[in-house]
C-alpha positions in Angstrom: 102.8 103.4 85.1 104.4 105.3 88.0 102.8 108.6 88.7 104.4 111.8 87.5 106.4 114.2 89.7 104.4 114.8 92.9 104.6 117.3 95.7 107.1 115.9 98.2 105.6 114.3 101.4 105.8 116.2 104.6 108.6 114.8 106.8 107.7 113.2 110.1 104.0 112.8 109.5 102.0 110.0 107.7 101.8 110.5 104.0 98.6 112.1 102.7 96.6 110.2 100.1 95.5 113.6 98.7 99.1 114.6 98.0 98.9 116.0 94.4 101.2 116.2 91.5 103.5 119.2 91.4 103.1 121.8 88.6 105.8 119.9 86.7 103.9 116.6 87.3 100.7 118.0 85.8 102.7 119.0 82.7 104.3 115.5 82.5 100.8 113.9 82.7 99.6 116.0 79.8 102.7 115.3 77.8 102.1 111.5 78.2 98.7 111.6 76.7 99.7 110.8 73.1 102.0 108.0 74.2 99.3 106.4 76.5 96.4 106.8 74.1 98.5 105.0 71.4 98.1 101.8 73.5 94.4 102.0 73.0 93.5 100.8 76.5 90.1 99.4 77.1 90.1 100.7 80.7 92.0 103.1 82.9 92.7 101.9 86.5 94.5 103.8 89.2 95.5 103.7 92.8 93.1 105.9 94.7 95.9 108.1 95.8 95.5 111.5 94.1 98.9 111.7 92.4 98.3 108.5 90.5 94.8 109.5 89.5 96.0 112.9 88.3 98.7 111.2 86.2 96.3 109.0 84.2 93.3 111.3 84.1 94.4 113.3 81.0 94.8 110.1 79.0 91.5 108.8 80.3 89.8 112.0 79.3 91.3 111.9 75.8 90.0 108.3 75.4 86.6 109.1 76.8 87.1 106.6 79.6 86.5 106.9 83.4 89.4 106.4 85.8 88.4 103.5 88.0 90.3 103.3 91.3 91.2 100.0 92.9 92.5 100.1 96.5 94.9 97.2 95.8 96.9 99.5 93.5 97.9 101.8 96.4 101.5 102.4 97.2 103.3 100.3 99.7 101.8 100.7 103.2 105.3 100.6 104.7 104.5 101.7 108.2 107.4 104.2 107.9 106.9 108.0 108.3 108.4 110.1 105.5 111.9 111.1 106.7 115.1 112.6 105.4 116.8 109.1 105.7 113.9 107.2 103.9 116.4 105.6 101.5 118.2 103.7 104.2 114.9 102.5 105.7 113.7 101.3 102.3 117.1 99.6 101.6 116.8 97.6 104.8 113.2 96.6 103.9 114.4 95.4 100.4 117.2 93.4 102.1 114.5 91.7 104.3 111.3 91.8 102.3 109.5 89.5 104.8 109.9 92.1 107.6 107.3 94.8 108.4 107.5 98.1 110.3 104.9 98.3 113.0 101.4 97.9 111.5 102.8 98.3 108.0 102.9 95.6 105.3 106.1 93.8 104.3 107.4 94.0 100.8 106.5 90.3 100.4 102.9 91.1 101.3 103.0 93.9 98.8 104.2 91.5 96.1 101.3 89.2 96.9 98.9 92.2 96.7 100.4 93.3 93.4 100.1 89.8 92.0 96.5 89.6 93.0 95.8 92.9 91.3 97.5 91.6 88.1 95.4 88.4 88.3 92.2 90.5 88.8 93.1 92.6 85.7 93.6 89.4 83.6 90.1 88.1 84.7 88.2 91.4 84.3 90.0 92.5 81.1 91.0 89.4 79.2 92.8 90.1 76.0 92.6 93.8 76.6 95.1 96.5 77.2 94.7 98.3 80.6 96.4 101.5 81.6 97.2 101.5 85.3 98.4 104.4 87.4 100.3 103.5 90.5 103.5 104.1 92.5 107.2 103.2 92.4 107.4 100.5 95.1 104.1 99.0 94.1 105.2 98.7 90.4 108.6 97.2 91.4 106.8 94.5 93.4 104.2 94.0 90.6 107.1 93.4 88.2 108.5 90.8 90.6 105.0 89.2 90.9 104.9 89.1 87.1 108.2 87.2 86.9 110.5 90.1 86.1 113.6 91.2 88.0 113.4 94.3 90.3 115.5 95.3 93.3 116.1 98.2 95.5 118.4 99.9 93.0 116.0 99.7 90.1 113.1 100.9 92.4 115.2 103.8 93.6 116.2 104.7 90.1 112.7 104.6 88.7 111.8 108.0 87.3 108.6 109.9 87.7 106.7 109.2 85.5 107.7 105.7 84.3 105.9 103.5 81.9 106.2 99.7 81.9 104.6 97.2 79.7 103.6 93.9 81.3 102.1 91.2 79.1 100.7 87.8 79.9 
């Protein structure tokens, strides 16, 4: 799932992994508990970025499960600084998914990373449901890695929070 509504990033500086959910996002995370608990997950995994952890923690607590963070579930390491025109930069990246910005990863590299994370889940949690907290671009590329269609428009339109079901 994509994290709930977060505090916006600060423009012009690298994004902060400790950027939290907003007050609305904390309410959204609590409101998701009954829906997420109904899946009866065997594990709760999350990006190590705070906003993703905060989104799945209430469900994990209700289930009596720990939130386990995996670095490979992080958001896209785009190499771009948050800016007012971020959408045009992202659109260009989606148009050329093999390109990277500076030391950032390409969207193709993110798709590979997401696919490896899905494969690791299948090995570590065979025949089990796993609740995963992550980020919009990561989830879009994970859907592609799983054989589903996703593009810039669907990524851009993804709400916070958003729940997707991916099955083998």
